[in-house]
C-alpha positions in Angstrom: 0.7 -41.4 -9.1 1.3 -38.5 -11.5 1.7 -35.0 -10.2 -1.2 -32.9 -11.4 0.0 -29.7 -9.8 -0.3 -26.9 -12.4 3.0 -25.3 -13.5 3.1 -21.8 -12.0 3.1 -19.0 -14.7 1.8 -15.5 -14.9 -0.3 -13.2 -17.1 1.8 -11.4 -19.7 2.0 -7.7 -20.3 -0.3 -5.7 -20.2 -3.1 -8.2 -19.5 -4.3 -11.6 -20.5 -7.6 -13.3 -21.3 -8.6 -16.8 -20.4 -11.1 -18.4 -22.7 -13.5 -21.4 -22.5 -12.0 -23.1 -25.5 -8.7 -22.8 -27.5 -10.4 -20.5 -30.0 -10.4 -17.1 -28.4 -14.2 -16.7 -28.7 -15.7 -17.0 -25.3 -13.8 -15.1 -22.6 -14.0 -16.4 -19.0 -11.7 -13.9 -17.2 -9.5 -10.9 -17.8 -6.2 -11.1 -15.9 -3.9 -8.2 -15.1 -0.2 -8.5 -15.9 1.5 -10.7 -13.3 -1.7 -12.5 -12.1 -1.3 -16.2 -11.5 -1.9 -18.7 -14.3 -1.5 -22.4 -13.8 -0.5 -24.4 -16.9 -2.3 -27.7 -16.6 -0.8 -29.7 -19.4 0.5 -29.7 -23.0 -0.6 -27.0 -25.3 -2.9 -27.5 -28.3 -1.5 -25.5 -31.2 -0.8 -22.0 -29.7 -3.1 -22.6 -26.7 -2.3 -23.9 -23.2 -4.9 -25.5 -20.9 -4.8 -23.3 -17.8 -6.4 -22.6 -14.4 -6.5 -19.3 -12.5 -7.6 -18.3 -9.0 -11.2 -18.2 -10.2 -11.3 -20.4 -13.3 -10.7 -24.2 -12.8 -10.5 -25.0 -16.5 -9.8 -22.7 -19.4 -7.4 -21.8 -22.2 -4.8 -19.1 -22.7 -2.8 -18.2 -25.8 0.9 -18.8 -25.5 1.5 -15.0 -25.9 -0.6 -14.4 -22.9 1.6 -16.3 -20.5 5.1 -15.4 -19.1 7.4 -17.1 -16.6 8.8 -14.0 -14.8 7.0 -12.7 -11.8 6.6 -8.9 -11.5 6.7 -6.5 -8.6 3.2 -5.8 -7.3 2.3 -2.7 -5.2 -1.4 -2.6 -4.3 -2.9 0.6 -2.8 -6.1 -0.7 -1.2 -9.3 1.3 -0.8 -9.5 1.2 3.0 -11.5 4.4 3.4 -9.8 7.2 5.4 -6.1 6.2 5.7 -3.5 4.1 4.0 -3.1 0.4 3.4 -0.6 -1.1 0.9 0.5 -4.6 0.0 3.8 -5.2 -1.7 4.6 -8.6 -3.3 8.1 -8.9 -4.5 9.3 -10.8 -7.6 10.8 -13.3 -5.1 7.3 -13.8 -3.6 8.0 -12.0 -0.4 5.1 -10.1 1.1 5.2 -6.8 2.9 2.4 -4.7 4.4 2.7 -0.9 4.6 0.1 0.6 6.9 -3.4 -0.9 7.4 -6.0 1.8 7.7 -8.3 2.4 10.7 -10.9 -0.3 10.6 -11.4 -3.7 9.1 -11.2 -2.9 5.4 -7.6 -3.9 5.0 -8.0 -7.2 6.7 -11.0 -7.9 4.5 -8.9 -7.3 1.5 -6.2 -9.6 2.8 -8.7 -12.3 3.7 -9.8 -12.0 0.0 -6.3 -12.1 -1.3 -5.2 -14.9 0.9 -8.4 -16.9 1.1 -9.5 -16.3 4.7 -6.0 -17.1 5.9 -6.9 -20.8 5.8 -3.2 -21.6 5.2 -0.3 -20.1 7.1 0.9 -16.8 5.7 4.2 -15.1 6.5 4.7 -11.5 5.9 8.4 -10.6 5.7 7.7 -7.2 7.1 5.0 -4.7 8.2 5.7 -1.0 8.2 3.7 1.3 10.4 4.5 4.7 8.8 3.5 6.6 12.0 1.1 6.2 15.0 -2.1 7.7 13.6 -5.0 5.4 13.8 -5.9 5.6 10.1 -2.5 4.1 9.4 -2.0 1.6 12.3 -5.3 0.5 13.8 -6.1 -2.0 11.1 -3.1 -4.0 12.1 -4.8 -5.1 15.4 -7.0 -7.7 13.7 -4.2 -8.8 11.4 -1.9 -9.4 14.4 -4.7 -11.5 15.9 -4.9 -13.9 13.0 -3.4 -17.2 14.2 -2.2 -18.3 10.8 -0.4 -15.0 10.2 3.3 -14.4 11.2 5.7 -11.5 10.7 9.4 -11.2 10.3 9.9 -7.6 11.4 7.4 -4.8 12.3 8.9 -1.4 11.5 7.8 1.9 13.0 9.0 5.5 13.1 10.4 5.5 16.7 7.5 7.4 18.2 5.4 5.5 20.7 2.4 7.2 22.1 1.8 6.9 25.8 -0.7 7.8 28.5 -0.7 11.4 29.8 -1.5 14.9 28.8 -2.0 15.3 25.0 0.9 17.7 24.8 3.2 15.1 26.4 1.7 12.0 24.7 4.8 11.4 22.5 7.3 11.4 25.3 9.7 13.8 26.9 11.0 16.9 24.9 14.0 19.1 25.3 15.0 22.4 23.6 18.3 22.6 21.8 19.2 26.0 20.3 16.1 27.2 18.5 14.6 23.8 18.0 12.8 21.3 20.3 13.2 17.6 20.1 11.6 14.4 21.2 14.3 12.8 23.3 12.9 9.3 24.0 13.0 7.6 20.6 12.3 3.9 20.7 14.7 2.2 18.3 14.5 -1.6 19.0 12.5 -4.4 20.5 14.3 -4.3 23.9 13.6 -0.6 24.4 10.0 -1.1 23.4 9.5 -3.9 25.8 11.1 -1.9 28.6 8.7 1.0 27.9 5.6 -1.2 27.6 6.5 -3.0 30.9 5.2 0.1 32.7 1.4 -0.2 32.7 1.1 3.6 33.1 2.6 4.0 29.6 0.0 2.0 27.6 -3.0 2.3 29.8 -6.0 3.1 27.6 -3.7 4.0 24.6 -4.5 1.9 21.5 -1.1 2.1 19.8 1.2 0.8 22.5 -1.5 -1.7 23.6 -1.6 -3.1 20.1 2.2 -3.4 19.9 2.3 -5.1 23.3 -0.4 -7.6 22.3 1.3 -8.3 19.0 4.5 -9.1 20.7 2.7 -11.3 23.2 1.4 -13.6 20.4 4.9 -14.8 19.6 4.0 -14.4 15.9 6.1 -11.2 15.5 9.8 -12.0 15.4 11.2 -8.5 15.8 10.0 -4.9 16.0 12.2 -1.8 15.4 12.5 1.7 14.1 13.3 2.6 10.5 14.9 6.0 9.8 17.1 7.7 7.2 20.2 6.7 9.1 19.4 3.0 8.1 19.6 4.1 4.4 17.9 0.8 3.3 15.4 -1.6 4.7 17.3 -4.7 5.8 17.5 -7.3 3.0 16.8 -4.6 0.3 20.1 -2.8 0.0 21.4 -0.9 -3.0 23.0 -3.9 -4.6 19.8 -5.9 -4.7 17.5 -6.2 -7.7 14.8 -4.7 -5.6 16.0 -2.1 -3.2 14.0 -0.2 -0.6 15.6 3.1 0.5 14.6 4.7 3.8 14.5 8.5 3.3 12.7 9.4 6.5 12.2 10.1 9.3 15.4 12.0 9.9 17.0 11.6 13.3 19.2 14.3 14.7 21.6 12.9 17.3 22.3 14.8 20.6 25.8 15.4 22.1 25.8 11.8 23.3 24.9 10.5 19.8 21.4 9.5 21.0 18.7 9.8 18.3 16.2 12.6 18.5 13.2 13.6 16.4 12.4 17.3 15.8 9.2 18.7 17.3 7.0 20.2 14.7 4.7 22.3 17.0 2.1 19.8 18.2 1.7 16.0 18.5 -0.2 15.5 15.3 2.2 17.4 13.0 5.1 15.7 14.7 3.7 12.2 14.2 2.8 12.9 10.6 6.0 14.7 9.8 8.2 11.8 10.9 6.4 9.2 8.8 8.6 6.4 7.5 9.3 7.4 3.9 10.3 4.6 1.5 11.5 4.6 -2.1 11.3 1.2 -3.9 13.6 0.8 -6.8 13.1 -2.3 -9.1 15.6 -2.2 -11.9 14.8 1.2 -13.6 11.4 1.9 -11.9 11.1 3.9 -8.7 8.0 4.1 -6.4 7.8 6.6 -3.5 5.7 6.1 -0.4 5.6 9.3 1.7 3.2 8.6 4.6 1.7 11.8 6.0 4.5 14.3 5.4 3.8 18.0 5.9 5.6 21.3 5.0 8.1 21.5 7.9 9.0 17.8 7.6 9.4 18.1 3.8 11.8 21.0 4.4 13.7 18.9 6.9 14.0 16.0 4.5 15.1 18.2 1.6 17.7 19.9 3.8 19.0 16.6 5.1 19.3 14.9 1.8 20.7 17.9 -0.2 22.8 19.6 2.5 21.2 22.9 1.4 19.3 25.6 3.2 15.6 25.3 3.0 13.5 27.2 2.0 15.6 28.9 -0.8 15.9 32.6 -0.9 16.4 33.0 -4.7 15.1 31.4 -7.9 18.6 30.0 -8.6 18.8 28.5 -5.1 15.5 26.8 -5.7 16.6 25.4 -9.1 19.8 24.0 -7.5 17.8 22.4 -4.6 15.3 20.7 -6.9 18.2 19.5 -9.1 19.9 17.9 -6.1 16.7 16.6 -4.5 15.5 14.8 -7.6 18.6 12.6 -7.3 17.1 11.3 -4.1 13.3 11.8 -4.4 12.4 11.6 -8.1 10.1 8.7 -8.7 8.0 7.3 -11.5 5.0 6.6 -9.2 4.3 8.4 -5.9 1.8 7.8 -3.1 0.5 11.3 -2.3 1.3 12.5 1.2 -1.5 12.7 3.8 -4.4 11.6 1.5 -4.1 14.7 -0.7 -3.9 17.3 2.1 -3.0 20.9 1.3 -0.2 20.8 3.9 2.6 20.3 1.3 5.5 22.3 -0.2 5.8 23.0 -3.9 9.5 22.4 -3.5 9.0 18.8 -2.4 6.5 18.0 -5.2 8.9 19.4 -7.8 11.6 17.1 -6.3 9.4 14.0 -6.6 8.4 14.9 -10.2 6.3 11.7 -10.8 4.6 10.4 -13.9 1.7 9.0 -11.8 0.4 9.8 -8.3 -1.9 7.6 -6.2 -4.0 9.2 -3.5 -5.4 7.1 -0.7 -8.5 8.9 0.5 -11.8 8.0 2.1 -15.4 8.4 1.2 -16.5 9.3 4.8 -14.0 11.6 6.4 -14.0 15.1 7.8 -11.0 16.6 5.9 -12.4 16.9 2.3 -9.4 15.1 0.9 -8.0 15.3 -1.7 -7.9 19.1 -1.7 -8.4 20.9 -5.0 -5.1 22.8 -4.8 -3.3 19.5 -4.0 -4.6 17.9 -7.2 -3.7 21.0 -9.3 -0.2 21.2 -7.9 0.4 17.5 -8.3 -0.5 17.7 -11.9 1.6 20.9 -12.4 4.7 19.3 -11.0 4.4 15.9 -12.6 6.2 14.6 -15.7 4.6 14.2 -19.1 1.9 15.9 -21.2 -0.8 13.8 -19.4 0.1 13.4 -15.7 -1.8 10.5 -14.0 -3.6 11.0 -10.7 -5.4 8.0 -9.2 -7.6 7.9 -6.2 -8.8 4.9 -4.3 -11.9 6.8 -3.3 -12.9 7.4 -7.0 -11.9 3.9 -8.2 -14.8 2.3 -6.3 -18.1 4.1 -6.7 -20.8 1.5 -7.6 -23.9 1.3 -5.5 -23.0 -2.0 -3.7 -24.9 -3.3 -0.8 -22.1 -2.3 1.6 -22.8 1.3 0.8 -26.4 0.8 2.0 -26.1 -0.5 5.6 -29.9 -0.9 6.1 -29.9 -3.3 3.1 -27.0 -5.2 4.6 -28.8 -5.6 7.9 -32.0 -6.7 6.3 -30.2 -9.3 4.1 -28.3 -10.7 7.1 -31.5 -10.9 9.2 -33.3 -12.7 6.5 -30.4 -15.1 5.9 -30.1 -15.8 9.6 -33.8 -16.4 10.0 -33.8 -18.9 7.1 -30.8 -20.6 8.6 -32.5 -21.0 12.0 -35.8 -22.2 10.4 -34.1 -24.8 8.1 -35.1 -28.3 9.1 -33.7 -30.7 6.5 -30.0 -31.0 5.7 -30.6 -29.7 2.2 -32.4 -26.6 3.5 -29.7 -26.0 6.0 -27.0 -26.3 3.4 -28.9 -23.9 1.1 -29.4 -21.3 3.9 -25.8 -21.6 5.0 -24.6 -21.0 1.4 -26.8 -17.9 1.2 -25.3 -16.6 4.4 -21.8 -17.2 3.3 -22.4 -15.6 0.0 -23.5 -12.4 1.8 -20.3 -12.4 3.9 -18.2 -12.9 0.7 -20.0 -10.0 -0.9 -18.9 -7.7 1.9 -15.3 -8.9 1.7 -15.2 -8.7 -2.1 -16.5 -5.1 -2.4 -13.2 -3.9 -0.8 -11.0 -6.7 -2.1 -11.8 -6.2 -5.7 -12.9 -2.7 -6.4 -11.0 0.5 -5.4 -7.6 -1.1 -5.2 -5.0 0.7 -7.4 -2.7 -2.0 -8.7 0.9 -1.1 -9.8 2.8 -3.9 -11.6 6.2 -3.6 -13.1 9.1 -5.7 -14.4 11.4 -2.8 -13.7 11.2 -1.6 -17.3 7.5 -1.2 -18.2 4.7 -0.4 -15.7 1.0 -1.1 -15.6 -1.3 0.9 -13.3 -4.9 -0.5 -13.2 -8.1 -0.9 -11.2 -11.1 -3.2 -11.7 -14.0 -1.9 -13.6 -17.2 -2.2 -11.5 -19.7 -2.6 -14.3 -17.7 -4.4 -16.9 -19.8 -5.3 -19.9 -17.4 -7.8 -21.3 -15.4 -10.5 -19.5 -12.3 -9.7 -21.6 -12.4 -6.0 -20.5 -12.6 -6.1 -16.7 -9.6 -3.8 -16.0 -9.0 -0.1 -16.7 -5.3 -0.2 -17.6 -2.8 2.6 -17.9 0.6 1.7 -19.4 4.0 3.3 -18.9 6.5 2.4 -21.6 9.9 3.4 -22.7 10.6 5.7 -25.6 13.4 4.8 -28.0 15.7 6.9 -25.8 14.6 4.8 -22.8 12.5 7.5 -21.2 9.5 6.1 -19.3 6.2 7.8 -20.2 2.5 7.3 -20.2 1.1 5.8 -23.4 -2.4 7.2 -24.1 -4.6 5.8 -26.8 -6.0 9.3 -27.1 -2.6 11.0 -27.4 -2.5 13.3 -30.5 0.5 12.7 -32.7 2.3 15.8 -33.9 
């Protein structure tokens, strides 16, 4: 029998449209650069018969299709917190943080349809043990069809006890205080978790213990600046992932320590795992929940200079040196747009575009106005880009009106229970499932900030909630190269001088 499997291809830069017929008249779907396109047979003139995730039969122009897969970095609207999916050009999948509740797993169940098939994530990174970054992993670890290669963390494991001692023992050394029990590998973690008193009634260590017990997590270990790169993504790879933080400071026995930043919250946040992805000539920085003291420590560690500077000339030299390490084209704003940042660090990052992951229902009023202003001030280009997951999804969907959700589900449940005939039961079940899919789709589609790059050009985009045309479903921002190979934002409103 002939093999009818479509040939795997992808939407071309910056986006592609699938039409009903090979005439370009009736659009069926607007695809973002890098989205899957299946070529179903021989082309007719300049048109290929295609299928997509949502379209079984359609047509795409030959210029709308490419063979090369791009790097995807998707910042998901998970409410308060961070949740990010990375899909590499080699089709490896990495999760970086997962929010506090079920928003991230709803996105993943939309992206990988309900995990009906086995899905392996090469890695998961828990930037630090704050619930708005790790708690969403609990349900992901419970998915029986989901496995992980390595789960990375920042070495800090919360434990039962007084709040002031919840991160483990501390010791003073000179003028600084350090956490002295840093958990670097799986064996150390298992030894710590073997003591019931450590994890009793503490969500973070309990989650890690349960994840290991499933047998679906191969390894779990710390990532820190001493590693230099995430394993498998070293400097000589087409896609490298540098590990810039946290910074460990060894004691006299060469044992790793983490500096104490005054209280447990600031210490957890400040020692976030900081990653810089480099794909060919494009760099993306993920900074967790850094704060002023931790940014100073990072800058000092990576430049070898004294922070903060005492003169304007010292500041210029520090920024010049730090940009060799931190400067990136796209940056995820630290701590959801908190005001606890240093101007020096933002000058060093010097991005073209910044993505802020902030929630609609949170007590911190993130992003802060001074954060937005300073990010714009210390960004590259005449029109710096600032994206917010909170702003990218604002339509009045049912999920934003809980009473309507409850009423709809009660009605659907009642009709399902009252159905007598097979046809009536099927109809009622379809209605119920449609409601479930609506809830999952509201997070899965809208609010996610999509970054796509081939290492030369970049597309940053999010889905338009009330698109009037099927061929204009994405709001797209393009970063392209000037003749001198400088990456910059191309605005259709830019005034030519």
